[in-house]
C-alpha positions in Angstrom: 0.0 0.0 0.0 3.0 2.3 0.0 2.7 5.3 -2.3 6.0 7.0 -1.6 6.9 10.4 -2.8 9.1 10.1 -6.0 12.8 10.0 -5.1 12.1 9.2 -1.4 12.8 5.8 0.1 11.0 4.6 3.2 13.0 3.2 6.1 12.8 -0.6 6.8 9.9 -1.4 9.1 9.5 -1.3 11.9 11.3 2.0 12.3 10.9 5.0 14.6 9.7 8.4 13.4 10.8 11.6 15.1 7.7 13.8 14.9 8.2 17.5 15.7 5.1 19.0 14.1 1.5 17.9 13.5 2.3 14.2 13.8 3.2 14.7 17.4 -0.5 15.1 18.2 -2.6 12.0 19.0 -5.6 13.3 17.2 -3.7 13.6 14.0 -2.2 10.1 14.3 -5.6 8.6 15.1 -7.1 10.4 12.0 -4.3 9.1 9.7 -3.6 5.6 11.2 -6.7 4.8 13.0 -4.7 4.4 16.2 -2.1 6.2 18.3 1.2 4.3 18.2 3.7 4.2 21.1 5.2 7.7 21.6 7.9 9.0 23.9 9.3 12.5 24.3 12.4 13.2 22.3 14.7 16.0 21.2 17.3 16.4 18.5 20.3 18.7 19.0 21.3 21.2 16.3 17.9 21.5 14.7 14.9 23.8 15.2 11.2 23.6 14.5 10.5 26.6 12.3 7.3 28.2 11.2 6.5 28.5 7.5 4.9 31.4 5.7 1.2 30.9 5.3 1.2 27.4 6.7 0.0 26.0 10.0 2.5 23.2 10.0 6.3 23.5 10.5 9.6 22.4 9.0 12.7 21.0 10.8 15.8 22.9 9.8 19.4 23.1 11.1 19.6 25.6 13.9 20.9 26.4 17.4 19.6 24.5 20.4 17.4 21.5 20.3 14.1 20.6 18.6 11.5 18.9 20.7 8.9 16.3 19.7 8.1 12.6 20.1 9.6 9.4 18.9 6.9 7.2 17.4 8.1 3.6 17.6 7.3 0.3 15.9 5.7 1.7 12.7 4.9 -1.1 10.3 5.3 -0.6 6.5 1.6 0.2 6.0 1.8 3.1 8.5 5.0 4.4 6.8 3.1 4.3 3.5 0.3 6.4 4.9 2.6 8.8 6.6 4.8 9.2 3.6 1.7 10.0 1.4 0.6 12.5 4.0 3.9 14.3 3.8 4.5 16.2 0.6 7.5 16.4 -1.7 8.7 19.5 0.2 10.1 17.2 2.9 13.1 14.9 2.7 13.3 11.8 5.0 16.5 11.5 7.0 17.6 9.4 9.9 18.6 11.5 12.9 20.5 10.7 16.1 18.4 12.0 19.0 19.9 13.8 22.1 19.6 10.5 24.2 21.3 8.4 21.5 18.2 6.8 20.0 17.6 7.1 16.3 14.5 8.3 14.5 13.6 9.2 10.9 12.3 12.7 10.4 10.7 14.6 7.5 12.9 17.7 7.2 14.4 20.1 4.8 17.9 21.6 4.8 16.6 24.5 2.7 16.5 27.0 5.5 15.3 29.7 3.1 11.7 28.2 3.4 11.8 28.6 7.2 10.8 31.8 9.0 13.0 33.2 11.7 10.2 32.4 14.2 9.8 29.0 15.8 6.6 27.0 15.3 4.4 26.7 18.4 2.8 23.4 19.1 0.7 25.1 21.8 -0.7 27.6 19.3 -1.4 24.9 16.8 -3.1 22.8 19.4 -5.3 25.7 20.6 -6.1 27.2 17.2 -5.9 24.6 14.5 -5.8 21.0 15.8 -9.5 20.1 15.6 -10.0 21.3 12.1 -6.6 19.9 11.0 -7.4 16.5 12.5 -10.8 16.5 10.7 -9.0 17.4 7.4 -6.6 14.5 8.0 -9.5 12.1 8.6 -11.1 13.2 5.3 -7.8 12.8 3.5 -7.3 9.4 5.0 -10.7 8.2 3.8 -9.9 9.4 0.3 -6.5 7.8 0.3 -7.9 4.4 0.8 
């Protein structure tokens, strides 16, 4: 069922995903996957979660400090196929070493020109956009098959 973005290879399953943006929210995962996989807090040094102009979701770019998120573990190939289809071609998939030594794959870009100087706020997203976004994800998932 994997419909990968052209030019992007998926990691071997099961593999862990470092989610720093919308995929860190259980409501979004439930809408896309029909369940909430195991998640633990995680950070990655030398990256930041940046806001994007005109978008409510972020991008992970190199930067000072550490980016926070969650490590979603044990994703089977079918889940990776859904997640990869959900992410668009703007993102590259790369394996990162987390601050605690674990590894996780992340959708990121090294094109820092797309990122705004401001960091993305998961609190703001959760308060202002989460319900509508999760609903849109559920509608997308139903159309995806």
